[in-house]
Backbone bond lengths (Angstrom), bond angles and torsions (degrees), N, CA, C in turn:
res aa  C-N    CA-C-N  psi(-1)  N-CA   C-N-CA  omega(-1)  CA-C   N-CA-C  phi
1 M - - - 1.457 - - 1.528 107.65 -
2 D 1.326 117.77 132.74 1.458 119.78 -179.47 1.531 110.81 -81.21
3 N 1.334 116.72 169.18 1.465 121.55 -176.43 1.520 113.34 -63.88
4 A 1.326 118.20 -27.62 1.461 121.36 -178.74 1.530 111.80 -64.46
5 H 1.329 117.01 -26.61 1.456 120.70 -178.48 1.526 112.03 -107.86
6 E 1.318 117.32 10.28 1.455 121.22 -176.87 1.528 110.40 -59.43
7 G 1.337 115.72 131.03 1.453 120.97 178.52 1.517 114.04 85.33
8 R 1.319 118.94 -5.23 1.460 122.13 178.35 1.519 109.84 -96.45
9 V 1.326 115.28 156.05 1.455 119.95 174.96 1.520 107.55 -72.48
10 S 1.313 116.62 135.57 1.451 120.74 179.18 1.521 109.26 -119.14
11 F 1.314 117.55 128.75 1.451 121.44 175.96 1.516 107.46 -88.31
12 E 1.325 115.96 140.79 1.460 121.76 -175.71 1.526 111.36 -54.25
13 G 1.313 116.67 119.19 1.450 122.11 176.07 1.517 115.58 73.22
14 V 1.326 118.57 4.97 1.464 121.47 -178.32 1.512 108.58 -127.59
15 Q 1.316 117.20 131.20 1.451 121.05 179.63 1.527 109.34 -88.74
16 P 1.352 119.38 123.15 1.462 121.76 -177.51 1.522 114.08 -54.58
17 A 1.337 118.85 -29.44 1.460 121.09 -178.68 1.528 112.15 -61.74
18 Y 1.323 117.95 -20.65 1.449 120.86 -177.06 1.529 113.42 -99.56
19 L 1.323 117.19 5.09 1.453 119.84 -177.06 1.520 112.08 -95.72
20 G 1.321 115.68 142.82 1.449 122.10 170.39 1.517 107.10 -117.08
21 A 1.299 117.61 147.35 1.463 121.21 -179.92 1.520 109.52 -100.51
22 L 1.322 115.38 146.13 1.450 119.89 172.21 1.516 108.32 -139.67
23 S 1.305 115.00 153.54 1.454 121.23 -177.16 1.520 109.06 -112.26
24 L 1.326 115.61 126.99 1.458 121.03 173.89 1.526 105.86 -90.92
25 E 1.326 115.48 101.09 1.463 122.08 -173.47 1.526 110.84 -89.62
26 D 1.337 115.57 161.31 1.464 122.21 178.48 1.527 111.27 52.66
27 F 1.335 115.92 40.57 1.464 120.84 -174.59 1.522 111.33 -63.44
28 E 1.314 115.10 127.17 1.459 123.52 176.14 1.524 106.82 -116.19
29 P 1.339 117.76 107.40 1.466 119.59 -176.07 1.528 112.12 -69.05
30 A 1.316 115.30 149.44 1.460 120.83 176.30 1.528 110.46 -71.73
31 R 1.325 116.01 -32.13 1.465 123.22 -179.90 1.514 108.85 -143.28
32 P 1.334 117.37 152.21 1.471 119.10 176.16 1.532 110.96 -63.74
33 V 1.327 115.83 147.38 1.453 122.27 178.60 1.523 108.05 -119.40
34 A 1.329 116.44 125.65 1.465 120.89 178.34 1.525 108.60 -109.35
35 L 1.322 115.83 130.64 1.461 120.78 177.86 1.518 109.62 -106.26
36 E 1.319 114.96 141.22 1.460 120.91 -179.68 1.513 109.35 -128.02
37 G 1.321 115.66 164.08 1.458 121.39 174.23 1.504 112.88 63.70
38 R 1.338 116.21 -134.25 1.463 121.03 -174.16 1.526 113.35 -67.07
39 D 1.344 118.14 -19.50 1.460 121.61 179.65 1.530 113.00 -89.21
40 A 1.345 118.04 1.17 1.461 121.78 -173.97 1.529 113.01 -58.99
41 G 1.335 119.46 -33.45 1.463 121.89 -179.19 1.510 113.84 -86.33
42 R 1.305 118.21 -4.90 1.461 123.78 -176.26 1.531 110.72 -84.00
43 D 1.328 116.33 148.94 1.458 121.38 173.88 1.532 107.12 -60.62
44 P 1.330 118.46 119.69 1.465 119.98 -174.99 1.527 113.81 -63.44
45 Y 1.331 117.09 -19.09 1.460 119.66 -177.70 1.526 112.98 -105.77
46 A 1.315 117.54 6.85 1.464 120.76 -178.22 1.527 111.59 -59.65
47 R 1.311 117.60 -33.99 1.470 119.72 -178.72 1.523 112.67 -66.85
48 Y 1.341 116.69 -15.29 1.463 120.75 -178.68 1.524 113.75 -106.11
49 T 1.320 118.98 -8.57 1.460 119.06 -170.13 1.524 115.38 -107.40
50 L 1.336 119.02 -25.44 1.464 121.06 174.22 1.516 107.22 -109.84
51 L 1.319 115.67 112.36 1.455 121.54 -172.05 1.520 110.26 -126.69
52 F 1.317 114.86 153.91 1.457 121.73 179.80 1.523 108.73 -118.95
53 V 1.320 114.45 139.12 1.459 120.00 -179.06 1.518 108.63 -134.91
54 K 1.321 115.67 141.94 1.459 119.05 172.30 1.514 106.15 -71.59
55 E 1.302 116.12 122.47 1.458 119.81 -175.13 1.519 113.03 -59.64
56 S 1.326 117.01 -26.69 1.461 119.16 -175.49 1.517 113.34 -108.10
57 G 1.323 118.67 -2.89 1.451 115.79 -169.84 1.500 117.05 -132.34
58 A 1.326 113.82 173.04 1.456 125.22 174.18 1.521 112.60 52.30
59 R 1.329 116.37 44.72 1.455 120.17 177.58 1.521 107.98 -117.05
60 R 1.310 114.84 133.09 1.460 120.11 177.22 1.514 107.49 -122.99
61 A 1.320 116.39 141.86 1.457 120.93 -177.37 1.515 110.43 -113.73
62 G 1.325 115.11 133.38 1.452 121.80 172.73 1.518 108.70 -113.07
63 A 1.317 116.20 -170.47 1.463 120.33 -178.01 1.522 112.01 -66.77
64 S 1.334 117.09 -35.62 1.459 118.87 -175.15 1.524 113.98 -122.47
65 A 1.318 118.26 -6.10 1.465 119.71 -174.57 1.524 111.88 -146.66
66 L 1.330 114.01 162.09 1.458 122.28 172.83 1.521 107.11 -112.87
67 V 1.323 116.99 140.35 1.460 121.32 178.61 1.517 108.16 -116.95
68 Y 1.324 115.71 126.99 1.457 122.66 -179.74 1.525 109.81 -114.49
69 K 1.306 116.27 144.04 1.459 120.95 169.23 1.522 105.51 -88.10
70 V 1.335 116.33 116.16 1.459 121.68 -176.91 1.527 109.30 -120.12
71 M 1.326 114.58 163.90 1.461 120.92 -177.38 1.523 108.04 -137.93
72 N 1.331 116.51 145.15 1.463 119.07 174.58 1.527 109.49 -98.80
73 S 1.331 117.19 -177.67 1.467 120.51 -176.50 1.523 112.94 -70.74
74 D 1.334 117.04 -12.95 1.466 121.13 175.38 1.529 111.43 -92.10
75 T 1.326 117.62 10.28 1.473 126.97 -178.08 1.527 112.81 60.07
76 E 1.326 116.44 31.86 1.459 120.93 171.68 1.527 106.94 -88.88
77 F 1.331 116.54 136.11 1.462 120.77 -179.63 1.521 110.33 -98.92
78 F 1.333 115.07 142.48 1.454 122.65 179.31 1.521 108.79 -136.83
79 A 1.326 115.93 163.59 1.460 122.48 169.18 1.518 106.64 -102.63
80 L 1.315 116.73 127.63 1.460 122.13 176.64 1.521 107.32 -112.40
81 K 1.319 116.28 112.16 1.458 121.82 179.78 1.520 107.84 -99.44
82 R 1.326 116.10 118.03 1.463 122.52 -174.29 1.526 110.14 -117.93
83 L 1.322 115.53 127.37 1.460 120.77 179.08 1.522 110.06 -62.07
84 R 1.319 116.10 137.77 1.476 119.96 177.28 1.528 110.02 -63.66
85 P 1.339 117.38 160.44 1.478 120.96 -179.78 1.528 111.86 -56.40
86 M 1.348 114.63 144.83 1.454 121.12 -178.21 1.526 111.06 -116.80
87 T 1.323 114.77 161.00 1.463 121.09 174.23 1.525 108.31 -81.78
88 E 1.309 117.63 175.02 1.465 121.53 178.24 1.528 111.64 -63.47
89 E 1.327 118.10 -25.46 1.459 121.86 179.92 1.528 112.20 -79.77
90 G 1.332 117.87 -5.55 1.458 121.15 179.08 1.507 114.66 88.81
91 T 1.328 116.58 12.52 1.456 119.58 175.89 1.522 108.37 -101.37
92 L 1.309 115.97 159.42 1.457 119.45 176.91 1.515 108.87 -66.97
93 E 1.333 116.23 147.36 1.465 120.31 -177.60 1.523 111.93 -58.00
94 N 1.354 117.19 -32.00 1.461 119.93 -177.73 1.529 112.24 -100.59
95 D 1.344 118.86 11.04 1.452 123.04 -177.62 1.523 109.78 -112.96
96 M 1.309 116.57 120.97 1.455 120.41 -177.46 1.532 111.99 -104.87
97 T 1.336 118.70 15.83 1.457 121.70 -179.79 1.524 109.88 -71.48
98 P 1.343 119.05 118.45 1.462 120.26 -178.13 1.532 111.38 -66.59
99 G 1.332 116.00 140.22 1.454 121.53 176.73 1.519 114.81 75.79
100 H 1.276 117.56 1.96 1.468 121.42 -178.26 1.520 109.77 -85.57
101 S 1.317 117.67 122.73 1.449 120.69 177.93 1.525 109.17 -104.28
102 A 1.306 116.06 110.31 1.461 121.14 -179.35 1.526 110.87 -62.26
103 R 1.322 116.71 -38.19 1.469 120.40 -179.79 1.531 110.70 -64.91
104 D 1.342 117.81 -41.67 1.466 120.75 177.67 1.528 110.95 -62.73
105 A 1.324 116.02 -43.16 1.467 120.14 178.87 1.528 110.80 -64.24
106 F 1.326 117.40 -38.60 1.464 121.86 178.92 1.527 110.32 -66.70
107 D 1.342 117.09 -39.81 1.469 121.21 176.29 1.525 110.74 -62.76
108 E 1.320 116.77 -41.17 1.472 120.42 177.82 1.530 110.52 -65.51
109 E 1.315 116.59 -38.98 1.468 120.29 176.76 1.529 110.39 -61.90
110 Y 1.322 117.07 -41.39 1.465 120.67 177.61 1.528 110.81 -59.31
111 R 1.340 116.66 -47.64 1.463 120.40 -179.36 1.528 111.09 -61.96
112 T 1.320 117.24 -40.65 1.464 121.12 178.74 1.525 110.76 -65.58
113 Q 1.330 117.28 -46.17 1.467 120.15 179.11 1.517 111.10 -63.68
114 L 1.319 117.22 -36.00 1.461 121.33 177.91 1.525 110.28 -63.40
115 D 1.326 117.83 -43.55 1.464 121.41 177.25 1.525 111.21 -62.75
116 L 1.331 116.97 -42.80 1.458 120.89 -178.13 1.526 112.75 -72.81
117 S 1.330 117.65 -25.34 1.464 120.08 -176.00 1.526 112.52 -66.88
118 N 1.335 117.48 -13.10 1.459 120.97 176.09 1.524 112.45 -82.47
119 L 1.317 116.48 -10.52 1.461 120.83 -179.27 1.523 110.71 -91.48
120 P 1.326 117.01 152.28 1.471 119.28 176.90 1.532 110.37 -62.31
121 C 1.307 116.65 146.27 1.471 124.58 173.92 1.531 114.06 75.34
122 F 1.322 119.13 10.83 1.455 121.80 173.74 1.522 108.43 -112.79
123 P 1.319 117.99 143.66 1.468 120.25 -179.88 1.541 111.67 -61.03
124 E 1.314 115.64 140.79 1.463 120.92 177.34 1.521 109.34 -73.48
125 V 1.324 116.32 138.13 1.457 122.43 176.21 1.523 107.37 -100.72
126 F 1.350 116.41 127.99 1.457 121.12 -178.09 1.527 112.61 -96.28
127 G 1.325 117.20 -26.47 1.455 119.99 178.78 1.510 111.57 157.36
128 R 1.329 114.09 -169.63 1.460 119.59 179.60 1.522 109.31 -142.92
129 G 1.317 113.92 163.64 1.454 121.28 179.45 1.507 108.31 -170.33
130 T 1.335 116.17 -151.55 1.459 120.46 177.46 1.523 109.66 -132.73
131 V 1.319 115.35 150.53 1.459 123.00 173.40 1.522 106.02 -124.34
132 E 1.334 115.45 112.51 1.461 121.69 -176.89 1.523 111.47 51.81
133 G 1.332 116.65 39.72 1.454 122.36 178.00 1.517 115.41 87.25
134 D 1.338 118.20 -11.93 1.458 121.46 179.91 1.527 109.67 -90.55
135 P 1.347 118.45 134.70 1.458 120.73 177.38 1.524 110.99 -60.14
136 A 1.348 115.47 145.05 1.461 120.72 -178.55 1.524 110.00 -146.01
137 I 1.317 115.95 148.65 1.460 123.60 177.51 1.526 107.36 -118.74
138 L 1.323 116.74 132.33 1.458 121.85 178.10 1.520 108.34 -107.63
139 M 1.339 115.70 124.50 1.458 120.30 -177.94 1.519 111.18 -142.69
140 E 1.296 114.81 175.45 1.458 121.91 179.42 1.527 110.05 -64.28
141 W 1.335 116.24 136.10 1.468 120.86 174.18 1.525 107.35 -85.92
142 V 1.313 116.67 127.49 1.457 121.60 -179.99 1.517 108.24 -117.38
143 E 1.315 115.99 120.96 1.465 120.34 175.77 1.515 108.56 -77.38
144 G 1.291 116.36 143.81 1.456 119.16 177.11 1.510 111.24 151.97
145 E 1.304 114.23 -165.17 1.451 121.67 -176.99 1.531 109.91 -81.32
146 T 1.324 116.66 138.62 1.458 120.66 176.34 1.527 109.23 -86.35
147 L 1.324 116.37 163.91 1.465 119.22 176.80 1.522 111.11 -62.75
148 A 1.325 116.09 -35.23 1.467 119.02 179.32 1.522 110.86 -61.86
149 S 1.338 116.71 -41.74 1.462 118.91 -179.03 1.524 112.05 -76.24
150 A 1.333 117.25 -20.25 1.461 120.94 179.44 1.530 112.16 -92.69
151 E 1.323 116.64 -4.53 1.467 120.84 -174.45 1.525 112.80 -55.52
152 E 1.304 116.74 -44.97 1.468 119.69 -178.28 1.523 111.14 -63.75
153 A 1.319 117.00 -43.06 1.464 120.32 179.22 1.524 110.94 -64.30
154 L 1.326 116.98 -39.78 1.460 120.31 179.51 1.528 111.04 -67.21
155 A 1.313 117.39 -36.36 1.460 121.81 -177.67 1.518 111.91 -69.72
156 T 1.325 118.72 -20.93 1.461 120.30 -177.07 1.520 113.10 -96.13
157 Q 1.321 118.05 -2.65 1.461 119.63 177.22 1.520 109.31 -70.38
158 V 1.298 115.22 146.85 1.463 120.82 -176.56 1.523 108.91 -99.36
159 A 1.326 116.19 131.61 1.463 121.32 177.56 1.523 109.68 -70.96
160 A 1.309 117.25 164.07 1.464 122.83 -178.75 1.535 111.72 -58.19
161 S 1.318 117.29 -30.52 1.463 120.88 -179.23 1.520 112.23 -77.97
162 G 1.325 117.26 -4.94 1.452 121.06 -178.91 1.510 113.63 93.69
163 E 1.341 116.93 -7.54 1.461 120.66 177.37 1.516 109.75 -81.82
164 R 1.312 114.40 147.74 1.471 120.20 178.46 1.523 109.53 -73.47
165 C 1.329 115.29 132.20 1.466 120.32 177.58 1.510 109.65 -73.50
166 A 1.316 117.56 142.46 1.462 120.65 178.62 1.494 110.38 -105.58
């Protein structure tokens, strides 16, 4: 550790100067959390509500949400999926589909991911809340290949009929 960070808490492999903090407000846990022993007096959801994110990194963008790799003070990593900004009508700023509610679709996605998180090989969902008023889902961070990077490999697989899958 260099002298500039002397006396500060250091997270393994991450320099504190590059971290930004965010608060997951109105946290609704996916499952109850029971604390025992020395943690009994602690807020059971504190590990999910104060999170740190590299301001410049580990962000992935989808059609309706941004996914950040975040870390708590115990150096546990999570995926935070945050709905993109919406208009006053509740549609995404870049979505012109009439009657489409981005928040409703995001809520349905949360329920679906929660159901799937009980199955093997699916990321665990810890809960949901808001970040600066935007809905957010907190789930297990999984290292590996993204669908975008696997797209070419998936496109070259051959279907049972012998036709190339698109």
